FIDRENMAR-523477 format. One record per residue (C-alpha): x, y, z; chain; residue in one letter; residue number from 1. Coordinates in Angstrom, 1 decimal, decimal comma. Example, Ala and Ser with C-alpha at 12.3 -4.5 7.8 and 13.67 -1.06 7.14 Angstrom:
<recs>
east|north|up|kette|rest|nr
12,3|-4,5|7,8|A|A|1 $
13,7|-1,1|7,1|A|S|2 $
</recs>
This chain:
<recs>
east|north|up|kette|rest|nr
-6,2|9,0|16,2|A|M|1 $
-6,5|8,1|12,8|A|A|2 $
-7,0|4,7|11,4|A|Q|3 $
-5,2|3,2|8,5|A|F|4 $
-5,9|-0,1|6,9|A|T|5 $
-2,7|-1,2|5,1|A|L|6 $
-2,2|-3,0|1,9|A|I|7 $
-2,3|-6,5|3,6|A|N|8 $
-5,3|-5,5|5,5|A|G|9 $
-3,4|-4,8|8,8|A|D|10 $
-5,0|-1,9|10,7|A|I|11 $
-3,3|0,5|12,8|A|I|12 $
-4,1|3,9|14,5|A|E|13 $
-1,8|6,7|13,8|A|F|14 $
-1,4|10,3|15,1|A|S|15 $
1,3|12,7|16,2|A|N|16 $
3,9|10,2|15,3|A|N|17 $
2,1|7,4|17,4|A|T|18 $
1,5|3,8|15,9|A|V|19 $
-1,0|1,5|17,7|A|K|20 $
-0,8|-1,8|15,8|A|P|21 $
-4,7|-3,0|16,1|A|L|22 $
-4,3|-6,5|14,6|A|N|23 $
-0,7|-6,9|13,6|A|C|24 $
2,6|-6,6|14,7|A|T|25 $
5,5|-5,2|13,1|A|G|26 $
8,2|-2,3|13,6|A|S|27 $
8,6|1,1|13,0|A|Q|28 $
11,5|3,6|11,8|A|H|29 $
12,0|6,8|10,6|A|Y|30 $
13,9|7,6|7,4|A|D|31 $
16,5|9,9|7,2|A|R|32 $
13,9|12,6|6,3|A|H|33 $
11,8|11,9|9,2|A|G|34 $
9,2|10,1|7,7|A|Q|35 $
7,7|7,2|10,1|A|L|36 $
7,2|3,9|8,5|A|F|37 $
5,4|0,9|10,3|A|F|38 $
6,5|-2,3|8,3|A|I|39 $
4,2|-5,2|9,5|A|P|40 $
5,9|-8,5|10,0|A|D|41 $
4,0|-10,4|7,3|A|A|42 $
5,3|-8,2|4,4|A|V|43 $
8,8|-7,9|5,0|A|V|44 $
9,8|-10,9|2,9|A|P|45 $
7,8|-9,0|0,0|A|F|46 $
9,7|-5,5|0,7|A|I|47 $
13,0|-7,6|0,6|A|N|48 $
12,1|-9,4|-2,7|A|A|49 $
11,3|-6,0|-4,3|A|G|50 $
7,7|-7,2|-4,8|A|K|51 $
6,2|-4,2|-2,5|A|L|52 $
7,5|-0,6|-1,8|A|A|53 $
8,3|1,0|1,4|A|N|54 $
6,2|3,8|0,5|A|D|55 $
3,2|1,8|1,2|A|L|56 $
3,8|1,7|4,8|A|F|57 $
5,2|5,3|5,2|A|N|58 $
2,5|6,5|7,6|A|L|59 $
3,9|10,1|7,3|A|S|60 $
2,8|10,2|3,7|A|Q|61 $
-0,4|8,3|4,0|A|L|62 $
-1,5|10,7|6,7|A|A|63 $
-0,6|13,7|4,3|A|F|64 $
-2,5|12,2|1,6|A|A|65 $
-5,1|11,6|3,8|A|K|66 $
-5,4|8,2|3,0|A|Y|67 $
-6,9|7,3|6,5|A|D|68 $
-10,0|5,0|6,7|A|D|69 $
-12,3|7,9|6,2|A|T|70 $
-11,4|6,9|2,5|A|K|71 $
-12,6|3,4|1,2|A|T|72 $
-10,0|2,4|-1,2|A|E|73 $
-6,1|2,9|-1,4|A|L|74 $
-4,6|4,2|-4,7|A|P|75 $
-1,6|1,9|-5,7|A|V|76 $
0,5|1,6|-9,0|A|L|77 $
1,2|-1,9|-10,1|A|I|78 $
4,2|-2,9|-12,5|A|K|79 $
3,6|-6,2|-14,4|A|Y|80 $
4,4|-8,3|-17,3|A|Q|81 $
1,9|-9,7|-19,6|A|G|82 $
-1,8|-8,5|-18,2|A|S|83 $
-3,3|-8,2|-14,9|A|L|84 $
-5,9|-10,7|-13,8|A|Q|85 $
-9,3|-9,4|-12,8|A|A|86 $
-9,7|-9,3|-9,1|A|I|87 $
-12,6|-8,5|-7,0|A|D|88 $
-12,0|-5,3|-4,9|A|G|89 $
-9,5|-4,1|-7,3|A|L|90 $
-10,4|-1,3|-9,5|A|T|91 $
-7,8|-0,4|-12,6|A|I|92 $
-7,7|3,4|-12,6|A|K|93 $
-5,6|3,9|-15,9|A|R|94 $
-3,3|1,3|-17,8|A|E|95 $
-0,4|1,8|-19,5|A|F|96 $
0,0|-0,7|-21,7|A|K|97 $
3,4|0,4|-23,6|A|T|98 $
5,0|0,4|-20,2|A|I|99 $
3,2|-2,5|-18,4|A|S|100 $
1,9|0,0|-15,6|A|F|101 $
-1,5|0,4|-14,2|A|S|102 $
-2,7|3,1|-11,6|A|S|103 $
-5,7|1,2|-9,5|A|A|104 $
-7,5|1,2|-6,3|A|N|105 $
-7,9|-1,6|-3,5|A|I|106 $
-11,2|-1,4|-1,7|A|D|107 $
-9,9|-1,7|1,9|A|K|108 $
-12,5|-3,9|3,0|A|S|109 $
-11,0|-6,4|1,0|A|Q|110 $
-7,4|-5,4|1,1|A|A|111 $
-6,4|-8,7|2,7|A|A|112 $
-7,9|-10,9|-0,1|A|K|113 $
-6,4|-8,4|-3,1|A|V|114 $
-3,0|-8,2|-1,4|A|F|115 $
-3,2|-12,2|-1,4|A|K|116 $
-4,4|-12,3|-5,2|A|M|117 $
-1,8|-10,0|-6,4|A|L|118 $
1,2|-11,3|-4,7|A|L|119 $
0,2|-14,8|-5,9|A|S|120 $
0,0|-13,4|-9,5|A|D|121 $
3,4|-14,2|-11,3|A|P|122 $
2,7|-11,3|-13,8|A|A|123 $
3,0|-8,8|-10,7|A|I|124 $
6,8|-7,5|-10,4|A|E|125 $
6,1|-4,4|-8,0|A|Q|126 $
3,4|-2,6|-6,0|A|I|127 $
3,9|1,0|-5,0|A|K|128 $
1,5|3,6|-3,3|A|L|129 $
0,0|6,2|-5,7|A|D|130 $
1,2|9,0|-3,8|A|E|131 $
-0,3|12,6|-3,8|A|V|132 $
2,5|15,2|-4,4|A|K|133 $
1,8|18,8|-3,5|A|Q|134 $
3,9|21,4|-5,2|A|L|135 $
4,7|24,7|-3,3|A|F|136 $
</recs>
């Protein structure tokens, strides 16, 4: 099984549509396209408020993009108003100032701390997965 560190620092194992939470509780479900999601209980209020996108917890997509823990960073897109504060463990790759949007990487070893800092920043409107798309 491959290990995945989620944006909030929770760690799960995932393989062959089987999820094993290692340090968290949550629920899993499939969407209408057969994609498997694992939603940790701790993030539900932030998803419901629109601050976190569901795609951060799409295990099918995380596995397809090879965002397991063989990679030390999780790529995200951050929508914000004003400016982003500097956070240890968050590396801004590209800032789109005219649309208040940035692509960034979260150091998985600091994910829990970065997650808390991002969610406590009133400038942050939404955080999404920076997905790898494959064209056929």
